[in-house]
N, C-alpha and C positions, 0 to 999 in steps of 0.2 A: 479409587481412595475417595474421593471427593462423593461424590455419588452413595458411595456404601457408609460414610459418616453422617451424611444428610438423611440417609432414612433410618439409620440409628436414632438421629438426634427426633426426628419425627417421631420413630417408633415411643423413643423416653416421654415426647411432650404427652404423647397419646394417652400412656401407661399413667404419666402424672396426675393429669385429666382426670384420670378414671377412677385414681387411688382417693384423690381430692373427696370424689363424690362417695366416696366408702363408706368414710366416715373419720373420728379422730382414733382411732384405735391403729391404724396404718400410717402412724405421722412417721414411726422409722421407716418405715419405706419409702414414705414422699421425700424425707431428707435424704436418703439413698439415690434417689431418683432424681433430686435437685442437685448434688452433687455430682453424680454420671454426667449431668447435662452440662455442667460446667468444666469438667473435664473435657466433654467432647469439643467444645468451643476452643480448650486453648488447645487442644491436639489441632483443629481445624485451621486456628491462627498460626501455631507455628509451622503446619503445612504449609500454608501459603508464605510466611517468609522464608522457609526452606526454597522452595519454588523460585523466589525473587533472587534469593542468593544465590541459586545455581547458574539463573541466566546471567546476574551480573558476572559469576567465575564464567559462565562461558564465552559474553564478551569479551572480559578481559586476554581469555586466551586467543579471541580471533584476533585483535589489536596487538599481543604478544607476538603472534604466527605473522603477520602482515610486516610487523617493525625489522621481525627478523629475516622474510623475503625483501624487503625493500634493502637492507646494510648486505646483505650478501649481493644484490644486484648493484649496490652502491661500489662495493669493493671488487665486483670484476670487472667495473666500468674502467675502478682505479688504476687496475691490475694491465687494463689491455689499456688506457691511455701512455702509463706507463712504459710500456714495450714498446708501445711506437714511438715516444720520447727517446727512448735509444736504442730504436733504428734507424732513428734519423740523423743522431748523433754518429753512429757506425758508418752512416753514409757520407757525413760531411767530413770525417777525418780520413776517409779512405782515397775522396775527391781528389783526382789532378789536382786543382787550383791551389789545394791545399798543401799538398806533398810539395809543391814548387813553392810556395812560397813561406815554408818550414828550410827548404834547402837554403833558399836567397838569404833568410835572416840567420841560418849555422855562420855561411858565410860574412857575411855583415857584422856577425858579430866578432869571428878570426880576426878580421881584419881591425875591430876597435879594440881588440887584445892588443894587437900587434903596435897600436898605434899607443896604447896605454906605458905596453912597458919601453918603447921606444923615449917619451916623456917624461917616463920615470931615470929611464939611463941618463938624459941628457939634465936632469935636475940634480942626481945626485954625482953626476960626472960634473958638472960647474962648482960641487966642491961649495953649493952654498945653503947657510942653517936653515933649510924651509920650517925646521919648528919654530921660529923665533916670528917668521913672514905668516899672519893669520890668512890671507888668502893664500900665499903659497902652501901652508900645513892643509889647507881646505882641498886644496888640488892632486895633490899627494895624496892626502887621505883619499879623495874619490876613485883616484886609479887605483887603488888597493881592491879593488870592488872586482868580485866574479860577473860576468856578464852572465855565464852560464846559469846562475842563480835565477836573475831576474826573470 
């Protein structure tokens, strides 16, 4: 396209020079040729701008593709790490040490609950007004807590 436009411009310049040598009666043709030359220069300039914009567009598309690929790889890494953490948690929950610790904790909670009920029974059996004494009131209210929810 560029070479075709350049050859047209060369031909137009040669015709213009030739027409100027012929005389003033060809003034209209000379003006037309000058106008054609201006239009051809504008066409060349527009084609250059168009090719530059196409290059920029191609660069933007390449960068977008690279970012898309990078985000996919990061997402894959995150999913792999998440699955690994889930497997680690599952292994820890299923370990024998954790199971024995849970059993011991449940036993201790049961014992503590029995002791709490015993203290509550003693306080209530003593027929003391526990609501008036701040220290005793705090103790009774703490004995009301359910240890299984902690």
